[in-house]
C-alpha positions as CSV (number, residue, x, y, z in Angstrom):
1,M,-178.7,34.0,-63.5
2,Q,-180.9,33.6,-66.6
3,L,-178.7,34.5,-69.6
4,S,-180.3,36.4,-72.5
5,Y,-177.8,35.1,-75.1
6,V,-180.0,32.3,-76.4
7,L,-182.7,34.7,-77.5
8,T,-180.0,37.0,-78.8
9,L,-178.5,34.3,-80.9
10,A,-181.9,33.3,-82.4
11,L,-182.6,36.8,-83.5
12,Q,-179.1,37.3,-85.0
13,L,-179.3,34.1,-87.0
14,L,-182.5,35.4,-88.7
15,A,-180.6,38.3,-90.4
16,V,-178.0,37.6,-93.0
17,D,-176.2,39.6,-95.7
18,A,-177.6,39.3,-99.3
19,L,-174.7,37.6,-101.0
20,T,-174.8,36.6,-104.6
21,V,-172.4,33.7,-105.4
22,P,-171.8,32.5,-108.9
23,A,-171.4,28.8,-109.9
24,S,-168.4,27.0,-108.3
25,N,-165.1,27.2,-110.2
26,H,-164.7,23.4,-109.4
27,P,-167.8,21.9,-111.2
28,G,-169.2,18.7,-109.7
29,V,-168.1,19.5,-106.2
30,P,-171.2,19.2,-103.9
31,G,-172.3,21.9,-101.5
32,V,-173.9,25.3,-101.6
33,P,-172.1,28.4,-100.2
34,K,-173.7,29.8,-97.2
35,T,-174.5,33.5,-96.8
36,R,-172.3,35.4,-94.4
37,P,-174.0,35.9,-91.0
38,Q,-174.7,39.5,-90.2
39,I,-173.6,39.9,-86.6
40,H,-175.1,42.3,-84.2
41,V,-172.9,43.4,-81.3
42,G,-175.1,43.7,-78.3
43,P,-176.5,44.4,-75.8
44,K,-173.2,46.3,-74.9
45,T,-171.0,47.9,-77.5
46,L,-167.5,49.2,-77.6
47,K,-166.8,52.9,-77.0
48,T,-165.6,53.2,-80.5
49,K,-167.8,51.9,-83.3
50,L,-166.4,48.9,-85.1
51,P,-165.7,49.9,-88.8
52,R,-167.1,47.4,-91.2
53,N,-166.5,47.4,-94.9
54,S,-167.0,43.9,-96.1
55,P,-168.3,43.9,-99.7
56,P,-170.1,40.9,-101.3
57,R,-167.9,38.2,-102.7
58,H,-167.8,37.7,-106.5
59,K,-166.2,34.2,-106.8
60,T,-166.3,30.9,-105.1
61,C,-163.7,28.2,-104.5
62,H,-164.8,24.7,-103.2
63,V,-161.9,22.9,-101.7
64,K,-161.6,19.2,-102.7
65,G,-160.9,17.3,-99.5
66,G,-160.9,13.8,-98.1
67,T,-157.2,13.1,-98.7
68,A,-154.4,12.4,-96.3
69,D,-153.3,16.0,-96.5
70,D,-155.5,18.7,-98.0
71,S,-153.2,21.6,-97.2
72,A,-152.1,22.2,-100.8
73,A,-155.7,22.2,-102.1
74,L,-156.8,24.6,-99.3
75,L,-153.9,27.0,-99.9
76,K,-154.6,26.9,-103.7
77,S,-158.2,27.9,-103.1
78,F,-157.2,30.8,-100.9
79,H,-154.9,32.1,-103.6
80,E,-157.5,31.7,-106.3
81,C,-160.3,33.3,-104.2
82,N,-158.2,36.0,-102.5
83,N,-159.4,39.6,-103.1
84,G,-163.1,39.0,-103.2
85,G,-163.8,35.3,-102.9
86,H,-165.7,32.7,-100.9
87,V,-163.7,29.5,-99.9
88,V,-166.0,26.6,-99.1
89,L,-165.2,23.4,-97.1
90,D,-168.2,21.3,-98.1
91,K,-170.6,19.7,-95.6
92,G,-170.0,16.0,-95.0
93,V,-166.3,16.2,-96.1
94,T,-163.3,15.9,-93.7
95,Y,-160.4,18.2,-94.6
96,T,-157.0,17.3,-93.1
97,I,-154.2,19.8,-92.6
98,G,-150.8,18.1,-92.5
99,T,-148.6,20.9,-93.6
100,V,-148.1,24.2,-91.8
101,M,-149.7,27.2,-93.5
102,D,-149.2,31.0,-93.2
103,L,-152.6,32.5,-94.3
104,T,-151.8,36.1,-93.2
105,F,-152.0,37.4,-96.8
106,L,-155.8,37.2,-97.1
107,K,-157.9,40.2,-98.3
108,H,-161.7,40.3,-98.6
109,V,-162.2,36.6,-98.2
110,D,-165.0,34.6,-96.7
111,W,-164.0,31.2,-95.3
112,D,-167.1,29.0,-95.2
113,I,-166.4,25.9,-93.0
114,Q,-169.4,23.5,-93.4
115,G,-167.5,20.2,-93.1
116,T,-164.8,19.1,-90.6
117,L,-161.4,20.7,-90.5
118,T,-158.8,18.6,-88.7
119,F,-155.1,18.0,-88.4
120,T,-152.6,15.1,-88.7
121,T,-151.3,13.7,-85.5
122,D,-147.6,13.7,-86.4
123,T,-146.4,15.4,-83.3
124,N,-142.8,15.3,-84.4
125,Y,-143.6,17.2,-87.6
126,W,-145.7,19.8,-85.9
127,Q,-143.2,20.5,-83.2
128,A,-140.5,21.0,-85.8
129,N,-142.5,23.0,-88.4
130,S,-145.4,24.8,-86.8
131,L,-145.5,28.6,-86.8
132,K,-143.5,29.9,-83.8
133,Y,-144.3,32.8,-81.5
134,K,-142.0,34.2,-78.8
135,F,-144.9,35.0,-76.5
136,Q,-145.2,32.1,-74.0
137,D,-143.3,29.9,-76.4
138,S,-146.5,29.2,-78.4
139,S,-146.9,27.7,-81.9
140,A,-149.7,27.1,-84.4
141,F,-150.9,24.8,-87.2
142,F,-151.7,27.9,-89.3
143,A,-152.5,31.6,-88.9
144,V,-155.1,33.7,-90.6
145,G,-154.5,37.4,-91.2
146,G,-154.7,40.3,-93.6
147,K,-157.8,42.4,-94.1
148,D,-161.6,41.8,-94.1
149,V,-161.8,38.0,-93.5
150,N,-165.0,36.3,-92.3
151,I,-165.0,32.7,-91.0
152,F,-168.3,30.9,-90.5
153,G,-170.3,27.9,-91.8
154,G,-171.6,25.7,-88.9
155,G,-168.8,23.1,-89.3
156,V,-166.3,21.6,-86.9
157,I,-162.6,22.4,-86.2
158,D,-161.1,19.3,-84.5
159,G,-157.7,19.6,-83.0
160,K,-157.2,15.9,-82.3
161,G,-156.0,17.0,-78.9
162,Q,-155.8,13.6,-77.2
163,V,-152.6,12.6,-78.8
164,W,-151.1,15.9,-77.5
165,Y,-152.5,15.4,-74.0
166,D,-150.9,12.0,-73.9
167,L,-147.6,13.4,-75.1
168,F,-147.7,16.1,-72.4
169,V,-147.6,13.4,-69.7
170,K,-144.3,12.1,-71.2
171,E,-142.9,15.4,-72.4
172,P,-144.3,18.4,-70.6
173,T,-142.1,20.8,-72.7
174,A,-143.4,19.5,-76.0
175,K,-144.6,22.4,-78.3
176,R,-148.3,21.8,-78.6
177,P,-149.8,24.0,-81.4
178,L,-152.7,26.4,-80.8
179,L,-155.8,25.4,-82.6
180,F,-156.7,28.6,-84.4
181,V,-154.6,31.8,-84.6
182,I,-155.8,35.1,-86.0
183,D,-152.6,37.2,-86.4
184,G,-152.4,40.6,-88.0
185,L,-156.1,40.8,-89.1
186,E,-157.7,44.2,-89.7
187,G,-161.4,43.8,-89.7
188,G,-163.1,40.4,-89.6
189,T,-165.5,38.0,-88.0
190,M,-165.6,34.4,-86.8
191,S,-169.0,32.9,-86.0
192,N,-171.2,29.8,-86.0
193,L,-168.5,27.2,-85.6
194,N,-167.8,24.2,-83.3
195,M,-164.3,23.7,-82.0
196,V,-163.2,20.5,-80.1
197,N,-160.0,19.2,-78.4
198,P,-157.3,21.7,-79.1
199,P,-153.7,20.6,-78.4
200,N,-153.2,23.9,-76.5
201,W,-155.3,27.1,-76.5
202,F,-158.4,27.1,-78.7
203,N,-157.9,30.6,-80.1
204,L,-155.3,33.4,-80.1
205,V,-156.2,36.8,-81.4
206,A,-152.9,38.7,-81.9
207,N,-151.8,42.0,-83.4
208,S,-155.4,42.5,-84.7
209,T,-158.1,45.2,-84.7
210,N,-161.8,45.3,-85.2
211,I,-162.7,41.7,-84.8
212,V,-166.1,40.3,-83.8
213,I,-166.4,36.6,-82.6
214,D,-170.0,35.3,-82.2
215,N,-172.0,32.2,-81.6
216,M,-169.1,29.7,-81.1
217,N,-169.2,26.4,-79.3
218,L,-165.9,25.2,-77.7
219,K,-165.6,21.9,-76.0
220,V,-162.9,19.7,-74.5
221,A,-163.7,16.0,-74.3
222,A,-160.5,14.3,-73.2
223,V,-160.5,10.5,-72.8
224,G,-157.7,9.3,-70.5
225,N,-155.0,11.9,-69.9
226,P,-156.6,15.3,-69.2
227,A,-156.4,18.3,-71.5
228,K,-153.9,21.0,-70.7
229,N,-153.9,24.8,-71.2
230,T,-157.1,24.9,-73.3
231,D,-157.8,28.6,-73.1
232,G,-160.9,29.6,-75.0
233,W,-159.7,32.9,-76.3
234,D,-156.5,34.8,-75.6
235,T,-156.1,38.4,-76.9
236,Y,-152.6,39.8,-77.3
237,R,-151.5,43.1,-78.7
238,S,-155.0,43.7,-80.1
239,S,-157.8,46.3,-79.8
240,S,-161.5,46.6,-80.6
241,I,-162.2,42.9,-80.1
242,V,-165.7,41.6,-79.3
243,I,-166.3,38.0,-78.1
244,Q,-170.0,37.2,-77.5
245,N,-172.8,34.7,-77.4
246,S,-170.8,31.5,-77.0
247,I,-170.4,28.4,-74.9
248,I,-167.1,27.2,-73.6
249,D,-166.4,23.9,-71.8
250,N,-162.7,23.7,-71.2
251,T,-159.9,23.3,-68.6
252,D,-158.2,26.7,-68.5
253,D,-159.1,30.3,-68.9
254,C,-162.4,30.9,-70.6
255,V,-161.0,34.2,-71.9
256,S,-157.6,35.7,-71.1
257,F,-156.6,39.3,-71.8
258,K,-152.9,39.0,-72.4
259,P,-150.5,41.9,-72.7
260,N,-151.6,45.0,-74.6
261,S,-155.2,44.1,-74.9
262,T,-157.3,47.3,-75.1
263,Q,-160.9,48.0,-76.0
264,I,-162.2,44.5,-75.4
265,L,-165.8,43.5,-74.9
266,V,-166.8,40.0,-73.8
267,Q,-170.5,39.3,-73.3
268,N,-173.1,36.6,-73.1
269,L,-170.7,33.7,-72.4
270,R,-171.4,30.4,-70.6
271,C,-168.2,29.0,-69.3
272,N,-167.8,25.6,-67.6
273,G,-164.8,23.9,-66.1
274,S,-162.4,26.8,-66.6
275,H,-160.0,29.0,-64.8
276,G,-162.2,32.0,-65.2
277,I,-162.1,35.2,-67.3
278,S,-158.7,36.6,-66.6
279,V,-156.6,39.7,-67.0
280,G,-153.1,38.4,-67.5
281,S,-150.9,37.0,-66.6
282,L,-148.9,40.2,-67.1
283,G,-145.3,41.2,-66.4
284,Q,-143.8,37.8,-67.3
285,Y,-140.8,39.1,-69.3
286,V,-137.9,41.3,-68.0
287,G,-138.1,44.8,-69.3
288,V,-141.3,44.4,-71.2
289,V,-144.2,46.9,-70.6
290,D,-147.7,45.3,-70.5
291,I,-151.0,47.0,-70.4
292,V,-154.6,45.9,-70.3
293,E,-157.1,48.8,-70.5
294,D,-160.8,49.4,-71.2
295,V,-162.2,45.9,-70.8
296,L,-165.9,45.0,-70.2
297,V,-167.1,41.5,-69.3
298,Y,-170.9,41.5,-69.2
299,N,-173.6,38.9,-68.6
300,T,-171.5,35.8,-67.9
301,S,-172.1,32.5,-66.1
302,M,-169.2,30.5,-64.7
303,S,-169.6,27.0,-63.4
304,N,-167.3,24.3,-62.0
305,A,-164.3,26.6,-62.2
306,G,-161.2,27.5,-60.4
307,D,-161.9,31.2,-60.7
308,G,-164.6,33.5,-61.8
309,A,-163.1,37.0,-62.4
310,R,-159.4,37.1,-62.1
311,I,-156.4,39.5,-62.4
312,K,-152.9,38.1,-62.2
313,V,-149.6,39.9,-62.3
314,F,-146.0,38.4,-62.1
315,P,-143.5,39.7,-59.6
316,G,-141.0,42.4,-60.5
317,A,-138.0,40.1,-61.1
318,P,-137.5,36.5,-62.2
319,D,-137.0,33.8,-59.6
320,N,-133.6,32.8,-60.9
321,V,-134.9,29.3,-61.3
322,T,-137.7,29.5,-63.9
323,M,-137.1,31.6,-67.0
324,N,-139.7,34.2,-67.9
325,S,-141.2,34.3,-64.4
326,G,-141.4,38.0,-63.9
327,G,-139.6,41.3,-64.3
328,G,-142.0,43.2,-66.6
329,S,-143.9,46.4,-65.7
330,G,-147.1,48.1,-66.8
331,Y,-150.7,48.7,-65.6
332,V,-154.2,47.4,-65.6
333,K,-156.9,50.1,-65.8
334,N,-160.6,50.4,-66.3
335,V,-161.7,46.8,-66.2
336,V,-165.3,45.9,-65.4
337,Y,-167.0,42.6,-64.7
338,D,-170.7,43.2,-64.7
339,K,-173.6,40.8,-64.2
340,Y,-171.6,37.7,-63.3
341,D,-173.1,34.4,-62.0
342,V,-170.9,31.7,-60.4
343,Q,-171.8,28.2,-59.4
344,N,-169.2,25.8,-57.8
345,V,-166.3,28.1,-58.2
346,D,-163.2,28.2,-56.0
347,W,-162.6,31.9,-56.0
348,P,-165.4,34.0,-57.6
349,I,-163.0,37.0,-57.4
350,E,-159.2,36.6,-57.4
351,V,-156.7,39.4,-57.7
352,T,-153.2,38.2,-57.5
353,G,-150.6,41.0,-57.5
354,C,-147.7,38.6,-57.2
355,Y,-148.5,35.6,-59.4
356,T,-146.6,32.3,-58.7
357,V,-145.2,33.7,-55.4
358,K,-146.5,31.8,-52.3
359,D,-146.1,34.3,-49.5
360,A,-145.8,38.0,-48.6
361,A,-142.1,37.8,-47.8
362,A,-141.2,36.3,-51.2
363,C,-143.3,39.0,-52.9
364,A,-141.6,41.7,-51.0
365,A,-138.3,40.5,-52.2
366,R,-139.5,40.8,-55.8
367,P,-142.2,43.5,-55.7
368,P,-144.2,43.8,-58.9
369,K,-143.8,46.9,-61.1
370,F,-147.5,47.2,-61.8
371,H,-150.4,49.5,-61.0
372,I,-153.9,48.1,-60.9
373,S,-156.7,50.7,-60.9
374,D,-160.3,51.4,-61.7
375,V,-161.5,47.8,-61.4
376,L,-165.2,47.1,-60.7
377,F,-166.9,43.8,-59.9
378,K,-170.6,44.5,-60.2
379,D,-173.8,42.4,-59.7
380,F,-172.2,39.1,-58.8
381,T,-174.6,36.3,-57.8
382,G,-174.3,32.6,-57.0
383,V,-172.6,30.1,-54.7
384,S,-168.9,29.2,-54.6
385,N,-167.7,25.8,-53.4
386,K,-166.3,24.3,-50.2
387,K,-162.6,24.7,-51.1
388,Y,-162.2,28.1,-49.4
389,D,-165.4,28.4,-47.4
390,P,-166.2,30.9,-45.8
391,Y,-164.1,32.9,-48.3
392,V,-165.5,33.8,-51.7
393,A,-162.9,36.4,-52.8
394,T,-159.2,37.1,-52.4
395,V,-157.6,40.5,-53.2
396,A,-153.9,40.4,-52.7
397,C,-152.0,43.6,-53.6
398,P,-148.3,43.7,-53.1
399,S,-148.4,47.2,-51.6
400,P,-151.0,49.9,-50.9
401,E,-149.7,51.9,-53.8
402,A,-150.1,49.1,-56.3
403,C,-153.9,49.0,-56.2
404,E,-156.3,51.9,-56.5
405,N,-160.1,52.1,-56.8
406,I,-160.8,48.4,-56.8
407,R,-164.5,48.0,-55.9
408,T,-167.4,45.7,-55.7
409,E,-171.0,46.7,-56.1
410,N,-174.0,44.5,-55.2
411,F,-171.8,41.4,-54.6
412,Q,-174.2,38.7,-53.6
413,V,-172.1,35.5,-53.8
414,K,-172.0,33.2,-50.8
415,A,-170.0,30.1,-49.8
416,P,-171.9,26.9,-49.2
417,S,-172.0,27.7,-45.5
418,G,-173.9,30.9,-46.3
419,K,-171.0,33.1,-45.3
420,S,-169.3,35.6,-47.6
421,Q,-165.9,36.7,-46.5
422,A,-162.8,37.9,-48.4
423,K,-159.0,37.6,-47.8
424,C,-157.5,41.0,-48.4
425,S,-154.1,42.6,-48.3
426,N,-152.8,46.1,-49.0
427,I,-156.3,47.2,-50.2
428,N,-158.7,50.0,-49.2
429,V,-161.2,47.7,-47.5
430,A,-164.0,50.4,-47.3
431,E,-163.6,51.1,-51.0
432,L,-163.6,47.4,-51.9
433,G,-166.9,46.8,-50.1
434,L,-166.2,43.2,-49.0
435,N,-166.1,41.6,-45.6
436,C,-162.3,41.4,-45.4
437,T,-159.9,39.6,-43.1
438,A,-156.2,39.9,-43.5
439,A,-154.6,37.5,-45.9
440,A,-152.3,34.9,-44.4
């Protein structure tokens, strides 16, 4: 499939806000503040229009970097330029964060990253001091939140992930920080940045609304021990989120819609080496209700991946061996994957109604408490790989009542043999529209 996002990006980058910035309040610091990119959401849009009220900034703070730990200087600039300012990391300068920072107090701030933002490799410090989140036992170097924050600039955010990949081999339970967390942000953008080698996920967008992410380049380049869990974006307890016009080379989900993600638009992405664009996993925690609703994934290419389009739900009870391995409830509703090209992908479509459980008998013993409905896989093209040939899809529902109105439309994906079959269980085969055989 020929993606249109390259042309879209070129057109978007021609249009910028008129932004008048006075002289730096740190005289002698090199660099010119960039104008904030004006981002166009398209070709698809959300059902509800994204409200945007981001006035011009009236002061500028250049951060002095190049030391062993620039955290204090960065934090000082955010306080000085909060409520209407423009914080600049200058081109050609490396800024190192060695101290955990909570930046969820920001209001009406532009963060202009032109240089390189990186982190110390003191794994003991970060495990002890990083920001902690209960969900999936995650942690972070810092978190950005508040109201009306725009992050851009063309620079690099380098997670120095290799030291963490090496640690994972020795200590699989080590708390590896997420590279970039947006938490509790109301209205904002992130665009025109390069991210490399996160210790864990690249990005988490949590407890946030009205966020647009555009023209990002995410890349894992491990040398030696492989990278682990490098999701591109995970959304969690968030709504009205757009992720578009970006390139992701990683080793886990390209995008994952975690619990309580609603009104999400993902479009014009090129994903390579990933685990697909995934709903879930959901239902991981006992007694917790998870929902994912109103999601559109449009105009995507997926290459050299484990999955293309994926939905994964935990069983209805823990396994009594692994903590947090099921027991939640909820639903998935109104999810559309439209215009999706796959090349060298294990499962172009994978719906797993009993995630982590290996057979039907084990699933029946712990039946999921989820309902999956109104899911459409439309205009799929491409070729899978040999791993499951002749099968190109698997749709495994735990019961006939658990899945409703799951359909394909114009599904043209074939296996290398030229065949196109699906493994199916507890699904309306006529409605699904694939050449199904019973799942083992």
